[in-house]
C-alpha positions, 0 to 999 in steps of 0.5 A, a space after each residue: 506552489 506552497 506560497 500560493 496555497 498559503 496566500 489563498 488560505 490567508 484570504 479564504 480561511 474556509 479553504 484550509 480544511 479542503 487543503 488539509 483533506 486533499 493533502 491527507 488523501 494524497 499522502 494516504 494514496 502514496 503510502 498505499 501505492 508504496 505498500 502495493 509496490 513492495 508486495 510479494 507478487 511484484 518482481 523488480 529483479 527478475 534475475 535474482 528471484 523471478 517467482 517470489 510468490 513461490 517462497 511465501 509461507 501458507 500462513 503469510 497474510 498477503 491481503 490487506 483485510 482478511 475477514 473470513 480467512 484465518 491464516 494461522 491455521 492454513 497448511 501448504 497444499 501442493 509441491 515445493 518449487 
């Protein structure tokens, strides 16, 4: 596969940026998928901790980008489970 890409890149140098950005996009998508899979709302082991989101601190920033929410000043509302 890589040999074919290298041969095409040698014959058509205009394809090099396209190959670069395709690989960059695939790498970024893979890293984001890994980040989502390791999030606090995903349960991989249901016998150990079936509800891991109950153990989160109210100041934990679970969103990727929080524009208007200041997580440092949040207080816990509700009972402990």
